[in-house]
C-alpha positions in Angstrom: 61.5 -182.7 84.2 58.1 -182.4 82.9 55.8 -179.8 83.9 53.7 -180.6 87.3 49.9 -180.8 87.1 49.4 -178.5 90.0 45.5 -179.9 90.4 46.6 -183.4 91.2 47.8 -181.8 94.5 44.5 -179.9 95.2 42.1 -180.4 97.9 39.7 -178.2 97.9 37.8 -176.8 101.3 34.6 -175.4 100.9 31.7 -173.7 103.3 28.7 -173.5 101.9 25.1 -174.2 102.5 23.5 -177.3 103.2 21.2 -179.2 100.5 19.3 -182.4 100.2 21.9 -184.8 98.9 23.9 -183.8 101.8 21.7 -185.3 104.8 22.8 -189.3 104.6 26.5 -187.7 105.3 25.3 -185.4 108.3 23.4 -188.1 110.2 26.6 -190.4 110.1 28.9 -187.3 110.6 26.6 -186.7 113.9 27.4 -190.0 115.0 30.9 -189.6 115.1 30.7 -186.4 116.5 28.4 -187.1 119.3 28.3 -191.1 120.1 26.8 -190.9 123.2 24.2 -188.5 122.5 20.5 -189.1 120.5 21.2 -187.8 116.6 19.5 -186.3 114.1 16.9 -187.8 112.2 16.3 -187.4 108.9 13.1 -185.2 109.0 14.9 -182.9 111.5 17.4 -181.9 108.9 14.3 -181.8 106.3 13.0 -179.5 108.4 16.2 -177.2 108.5 16.2 -176.8 104.6 12.2 -176.2 104.4 12.4 -173.7 107.0 15.5 -171.8 106.6 18.0 -173.2 104.3 20.2 -170.2 104.6 21.2 -170.9 108.0 22.1 -174.3 107.3 25.8 -174.8 106.4 28.6 -177.7 105.5 32.4 -177.6 105.2 33.5 -180.0 102.0 37.0 -180.8 101.9 38.3 -183.0 98.9 34.5 -184.0 98.2 33.7 -185.1 102.0 31.8 -183.4 104.1 33.8 -182.8 107.6 31.7 -180.3 109.3 28.6 -178.2 109.9 26.2 -176.2 112.0 22.6 -175.5 111.9 20.8 -172.1 113.0 17.4 -170.3 113.0 16.2 -166.9 113.8 14.5 -166.1 116.8 13.2 -162.7 118.7 15.6 -164.1 121.8 12.9 -161.6 124.0 10.4 -163.7 123.2 12.2 -166.4 125.5 13.0 -168.0 128.9 16.4 -167.3 129.7 16.1 -170.3 131.3 15.1 -172.2 128.0 15.9 -175.6 127.1 17.2 -176.7 123.6 14.3 -178.4 122.7 12.1 -175.1 123.5 14.1 -172.8 120.9 14.5 -175.2 118.4 11.0 -176.9 118.8 12.3 -180.3 119.5 14.8 -179.9 116.4 12.7 -179.2 114.1 12.7 -175.3 113.9 9.2 -174.5 112.9 9.6 -171.8 115.1 12.2 -170.3 112.9 11.0 -166.4 112.6 12.1 -164.5 109.5 11.4 -161.2 111.0 13.4 -162.1 114.2 16.2 -160.0 115.6 18.8 -162.8 116.3 20.5 -165.9 115.0 20.3 -168.5 117.1 22.9 -171.4 116.5 21.8 -174.9 117.4 24.7 -177.3 116.7 28.3 -177.2 115.3 30.3 -180.6 114.5 33.2 -181.1 113.2 34.4 -184.7 112.1 37.1 -186.1 114.8 39.9 -186.5 112.3 40.1 -183.1 110.9 39.9 -181.1 113.7 42.3 -178.3 114.7 42.1 -177.4 111.1 40.1 -174.4 111.8 36.9 -176.2 110.3 34.6 -174.5 113.4 36.2 -171.0 112.8 35.3 -171.5 109.0 31.7 -172.2 110.0 31.6 -169.2 112.9 32.3 -167.0 110.2 29.9 -168.2 108.1 27.4 -167.5 110.5 28.4 -164.0 111.4 28.5 -163.1 107.8 24.5 -164.3 107.6 24.1 -162.1 110.6 25.6 -159.4 109.1 23.8 -159.8 105.5 20.5 -160.2 107.5 21.0 -157.4 109.7 20.4 -159.4 112.7 21.7 -158.0 116.3 23.4 -160.7 117.6 24.2 -164.5 117.5 23.1 -166.5 120.6 24.3 -170.2 121.4 23.3 -172.6 124.0 27.0 -174.2 124.1 28.1 -177.2 126.0 30.6 -177.6 128.5 32.1 -181.2 127.8 35.1 -181.2 130.1 32.8 -180.1 133.4 31.9 -183.8 134.4 35.9 -184.1 135.0 35.2 -181.2 137.7 32.2 -181.4 138.8 33.1 -183.0 142.5 35.2 -180.0 143.1 33.3 -176.9 141.6 30.2 -175.2 140.4 29.3 -174.9 136.4 29.6 -171.1 137.2 33.1 -171.7 138.8 33.9 -173.7 135.9 32.9 -171.2 133.5 34.9 -168.8 135.5 38.1 -171.0 135.3 38.0 -171.5 131.4 37.6 -167.8 130.7 40.8 -167.2 133.1 42.5 -170.1 130.6 43.2 -172.1 133.8 40.9 -174.9 132.2 40.8 -175.7 128.8 37.3 -176.8 127.5 37.2 -177.9 123.7 33.6 -175.5 123.2 33.6 -172.9 125.6 37.5 -172.3 124.9 37.0 -171.8 121.1 33.4 -169.8 121.7 35.3 -167.3 124.0 38.2 -167.2 121.4 35.5 -166.6 118.8 34.4 -163.4 120.3 31.2 -164.7 122.4 30.5 -163.6 125.6 28.7 -165.5 128.7 25.2 -164.3 129.5 24.1 -167.4 131.7 24.3 -170.8 132.7 21.0 -173.0 131.8 20.3 -176.0 133.5 18.8 -179.2 131.9 19.3 -177.6 128.6 20.2 -181.2 126.6 18.9 -183.8 128.9 21.5 -186.5 127.2 24.6 -184.2 126.9 26.0 -186.2 130.0 29.2 -185.0 129.6 28.1 -181.1 130.3 25.7 -182.3 133.2 23.1 -181.5 131.1 24.4 -177.6 131.9 24.7 -175.1 128.9 26.3 -171.5 128.6 24.0 -169.3 127.0 26.4 -166.9 124.7 26.0 -164.4 122.5 28.2 -162.5 119.9 26.9 -159.2 119.0 26.9 -157.5 115.5 28.5 -154.1 115.5 27.1 -153.5 111.8 23.7 -153.6 113.1 21.4 -151.1 111.9 18.4 -150.4 113.6 15.3 -150.2 111.3 11.9 -148.3 112.3 9.8 -150.4 110.6 10.7 -153.6 112.6 9.0 -153.2 115.9 6.8 -155.7 117.9 3.6 -156.0 116.7 0.1 -155.5 119.1 -1.9 -156.8 116.5 -1.7 -158.0 112.8 -5.6 -158.1 111.5 -6.3 -159.5 108.0 -9.9 -158.7 106.7 -11.8 -161.3 105.1 -14.9 -161.4 103.2 -16.8 -164.6 102.2 -19.4 -165.0 99.6 -22.1 -167.2 100.4 -23.2 -167.3 96.4 -26.7 -167.9 94.7 -26.6 -170.6 92.3 -29.4 -169.7 89.7 -30.2 -169.9 86.0 -28.5 -167.3 84.3 -28.3 -166.3 80.3 -24.8 -165.1 79.7 -21.4 -165.2 80.7 -21.6 -161.0 81.2 -24.5 -161.6 83.6 -21.9 -163.9 85.8 -19.4 -161.4 85.4 -21.5 -158.5 87.0 -22.4 -160.5 89.9 -18.7 -161.5 90.3 -17.7 -157.6 90.3 -20.5 -156.9 92.4 -19.2 -158.8 95.3 -15.3 -157.9 94.7 -16.4 -154.1 94.6 -18.3 -154.9 97.9 -14.8 -156.5 99.4 -13.2 -153.5 98.5 -15.5 -151.1 100.0 -15.1 -152.9 103.3 -11.4 -152.7 103.2 -11.2 -156.7 102.8 -7.8 -158.2 102.2 -9.3 -161.4 100.7 -12.6 -162.3 99.1 -13.4 -165.6 98.8 -15.8 -167.2 96.5 -17.4 -170.9 96.9 -16.1 -174.2 95.1 -17.5 -174.6 91.4 -19.5 -171.7 91.5 -18.6 -171.3 87.6 -20.9 -174.3 87.0 -23.8 -171.9 87.1 -22.7 -171.2 83.5 -24.0 -174.7 82.5 -27.4 -173.2 83.2 -27.5 -171.5 79.7 -25.0 -174.2 78.1 -27.0 -176.1 75.5 -25.6 -179.4 76.7 -27.3 -181.6 79.2 -25.1 -184.8 79.5 -22.9 -184.0 82.7 -19.4 -185.5 81.1 -20.1 -183.2 78.2 -21.1 -180.2 79.8 -17.8 -180.0 82.0 -16.3 -179.7 79.1 -18.2 -176.8 77.8 -17.5 -175.1 81.1 -13.8 -175.6 81.0 -14.1 -173.4 77.4 -14.5 -170.3 80.1 -11.2 -171.1 81.7 -9.5 -168.3 80.2 -12.3 -165.6 80.3 -12.6 -166.6 83.7 -9.0 -166.0 84.8 -8.9 -162.8 82.9 -11.9 -161.6 84.9 -10.6 -162.6 88.3 -7.0 -160.9 87.9 -8.6 -158.1 86.7 -11.0 -157.7 89.3 -8.3 -158.0 92.0 -6.0 -155.5 90.3 -8.7 -152.7 90.2 -10.1 -153.4 93.7 -7.0 -154.2 95.3 -8.4 -157.3 96.9 -6.7 -160.6 97.1 -9.2 -163.2 95.6 -9.8 -166.9 96.3 -11.6 -167.8 92.9 -13.5 -170.5 94.3 -12.8 -173.2 91.9 -13.2 -174.1 88.3 -13.3 -177.3 86.3 -10.1 -176.9 84.1 -9.0 -179.0 80.9 -5.6 -180.0 81.1 -4.1 -182.6 78.9 -7.5 -184.0 78.3 -8.2 -184.4 81.8 -10.7 -182.4 83.9 -9.2 -180.8 87.3 -11.1 -179.0 89.9 -8.6 -176.1 90.5 -8.9 -173.3 93.0 -6.9 -170.0 92.1 -5.5 -167.7 93.8 -5.5 -164.0 92.2 -3.5 -161.4 94.2 -3.8 -157.7 94.4 -0.6 -157.5 92.5 -1.6 -159.4 89.8 -0.2 -162.6 90.2 -1.7 -166.0 90.1 -1.4 -169.3 92.1 -3.4 -172.7 91.6 -4.3 -175.7 94.1 -5.7 -178.6 92.4 -8.2 -180.6 94.3 -6.1 -183.6 95.8 -9.2 -185.8 96.9 -12.0 -186.0 94.8 -15.7 -187.4 95.9 -17.4 -190.7 94.2 -19.9 -187.9 92.5 -17.1 -186.2 91.2 -15.8 -189.3 89.7 -19.2 -190.6 88.2 -20.9 -187.4 87.3 -18.5 -185.8 85.5 -14.9 -187.8 85.4 -12.8 -185.1 87.6 -9.2 -186.2 88.3 -7.2 -185.6 91.6 -4.3 -183.4 91.9 -1.0 -184.3 93.5 0.5 -181.1 95.2 0.1 -179.7 98.2 1.1 -175.9 98.3 1.3 -172.9 100.6 1.4 -169.5 98.9 2.8 -166.1 100.0 1.0 -163.2 100.1 0.8 -159.7 101.3 -1.0 -161.0 104.5 1.1 -163.7 105.3 1.1 -167.2 104.1 -2.1 -169.2 103.5 -3.2 -172.5 102.1 -6.3 -173.6 99.9 -8.1 -177.0 100.4 -11.1 -177.4 98.3 -14.2 -178.9 100.2 -13.6 -182.7 100.4 -9.7 -182.1 100.9 -10.6 -180.4 104.3 -11.8 -183.8 105.6 -8.5 -185.3 106.0 -6.3 -184.0 108.4 -3.2 -184.7 107.2 -2.9 -181.8 104.7 -4.1 -179.0 107.1 -1.3 -180.2 109.1 1.5 -180.2 106.7 0.3 -176.8 105.4 0.3 -175.4 108.6 3.9 -176.9 109.0 5.1 -175.1 106.1 3.6 -171.6 107.7 0.1 -171.3 106.8 -2.0 -169.1 109.4 -5.2 -169.1 107.0 -6.5 -171.9 105.1 -9.4 -170.9 103.0 -11.7 -173.8 102.3 -14.4 -173.1 99.0 -17.1 -175.6 99.0 -20.0 -176.9 97.3 -22.8 -179.1 98.9 -26.1 -180.0 98.2 -27.8 -181.3 101.9 -27.1 -180.5 105.4 -25.1 -183.6 106.2 -22.4 -182.8 103.4 -22.2 -179.3 104.5 -21.5 -180.4 108.1 -18.8 -182.7 107.3 -17.0 -179.7 106.0 -17.9 -177.5 108.8 -16.9 -179.7 111.7 -13.9 -180.5 109.7 -12.9 -176.9 109.0 -13.4 -176.6 113.0 -11.5 -179.3 113.8 -8.5 -178.4 111.5 -8.7 -174.9 113.4 -8.3 -176.2 116.9 -5.7 -179.1 116.0 -3.3 -176.9 114.0 -3.9 -173.5 115.7 -4.9 -172.1 112.3 -7.7 -169.8 111.1 -10.1 -171.6 108.6 -12.8 -169.5 106.3 -15.1 -171.8 104.4 -17.1 -170.3 101.4 -20.3 -172.2 100.3 -23.2 -172.4 97.4 -26.7 -171.9 98.1 -30.0 -171.7 96.1 -31.0 -173.7 92.7 -30.5 -174.6 89.5 -33.2 -176.2 87.7 -31.7 -176.8 84.4 -28.5 -178.3 85.4 -28.1 -181.9 86.1 -26.0 -182.9 89.0 -26.1 -179.1 90.4 -29.9 -178.5 91.0 -29.5 -178.2 95.2 -27.5 -176.6 97.3 -26.8 -176.0 101.2 -24.0 -174.0 103.0 -23.9 -171.8 105.9 -20.2 -170.3 105.0 -18.0 -168.8 108.2 -14.7 -167.9 109.2 -13.3 -169.9 112.3 -10.6 -169.8 114.7 -8.7 -172.1 117.4 -10.3 -172.6 120.7 -8.4 -170.6 123.6 -9.4 -167.1 125.5 -7.5 -165.0 122.8 -10.2 -165.8 120.3 -14.0 -165.7 120.0 -15.7 -167.4 122.5 -17.2 -170.1 120.1 -14.2 -170.3 117.9 -16.6 -168.4 115.1 -15.7 -164.7 114.1 -18.6 -164.7 111.8 -21.1 -166.7 109.9 -23.7 -166.3 106.9 -27.4 -167.1 107.7 -28.1 -170.7 106.2 -29.0 -171.3 102.7 -29.6 -167.6 101.9 -27.3 -165.4 99.8 -25.3 -163.3 101.8 -21.6 -162.5 102.9 -19.8 -162.3 106.1 -16.8 -159.8 106.9 -14.7 -160.4 110.0 -11.3 -159.4 111.0 -8.5 -162.4 112.1 -5.3 -161.3 114.2 -2.0 -163.2 112.9 -0.1 -161.7 116.0 -2.8 -162.8 118.1 -2.3 -166.8 116.6 1.4 -166.3 116.9 1.3 -165.4 120.4 -1.0 -168.1 121.2 0.9 -170.9 119.4 3.7 -170.0 121.4 2.0 -169.7 124.8 -1.7 -171.0 124.8 -3.3 -172.7 127.2 -3.0 -175.7 125.1 -0.1 -175.6 122.4 -1.0 -178.4 119.7 1.7 -177.6 117.6 4.4 -177.4 120.1 3.1 -180.5 121.9 2.7 -182.9 119.3 4.6 -186.3 119.9 7.2 -186.4 116.9 9.2 -189.0 118.5 5.7 -191.3 118.0 4.4 -190.1 114.6 5.1 -187.9 111.6 4.1 -186.8 108.1 5.7 -188.3 105.3 4.3 -187.2 101.8 5.0 -189.4 98.7 4.6 -186.8 95.6 4.6 -183.3 94.8 4.3 -181.8 98.2 5.3 -178.2 96.1 5.6 -175.1 99.0 7.1 -172.5 96.9 4.6 -170.6 94.9 4.3 -171.5 91.2 3.6 -168.3 88.8 1.0 -168.7 86.5 
């Protein structure tokens, strides 16, 4: 008899994190596991992977997905004990996932009906417990179904049913399993899942405590989280050298540092001031001459950000890439790293005079003051970009702009204030003023730069932190509070982020929706 090839008998069972390629199988699996309940939508699972991929697990057996679970991190003390599944998951999208929270909250476990009693659920629960230990979380909390309750509803209350299950007089496939896995019942919540008829809409709120949890003094509830911003309303005037431009930029960054600013914000294409000493009058050629200063511009602002310990939104600059000209805004972090955001929407003027090409990547950047986005001038007039950025965690949207008349300026301002209200986000606009008599298509400027908030009691009465005087060279300095913003999103007079009808409408981007930072 020849030696057996043992590999032909192997069927591997693997517990791993969920990936995009699993989504279609998970949608089909949920239909099998919960045939009478409203299933996930693709956008729900995509949102899970964007916000907390580490908390999503699948069990793969012989290359087939036979089980899965989903979770997020929350500060459970911030939620009502009588919360519903929609409350705790932001209607299934988990956009309320809080990386600084104390509790892992499990929102679903499912096991293929043909593979039950193979310890699939136990494997998933163990993966959650290991995640809680790895992230040093206090506990795991779940809202558990009681699917056999409908059989006893006429005989006993939910509390009595839970007691009977706990005393092992009644078997419930979910509650019994959870008790056996070390979870204790905290309370019973009515109307937890409206479509869970088998549980008569009840759920048991249960908790597993992580005995390895180590309290950390740096983790605490904040009363405030201020971020100081200085906006530069930059004077466009004729200059004679790059050194003159550089000295002016350093002056403003120095001022920002003196006032303890976290961000210094320059306007859109303010580097066109360099065109005033370039001996090229044809706009399509002068813009390429300007692009030759890209390396000097990047080196200067990288140096200034580190020297003065200020994050700099470097306005925007015309950059040549692959023989095309793009309008790019750079983020110069104070740790010396750099990011860039291409202008997505190009105005007719930019196309006609300079031949500017559009970018196609929407980005959100991590900073030491939280997540931010940059939307250059015209881009703030398209509400989808701001909504997408906020969905990815942005708390501040910076808007470098350049307009030549009051009408153009007001389009930018009104849209920035609208984005602040409808997305519960801070917006910051920084524009150019003055005249450049020797530069074609950049001869006049109009701006009134400012810092804007949502409109609610916690913020400034008019939704304005501060603003410059119109059309004069100046700066405005103001503090925005990220903790107030976080609380207002949860419990404000209105809650646009939570209350929008995702069952009726949502965003779908077609290309290059990049969220992770790109190191330059």
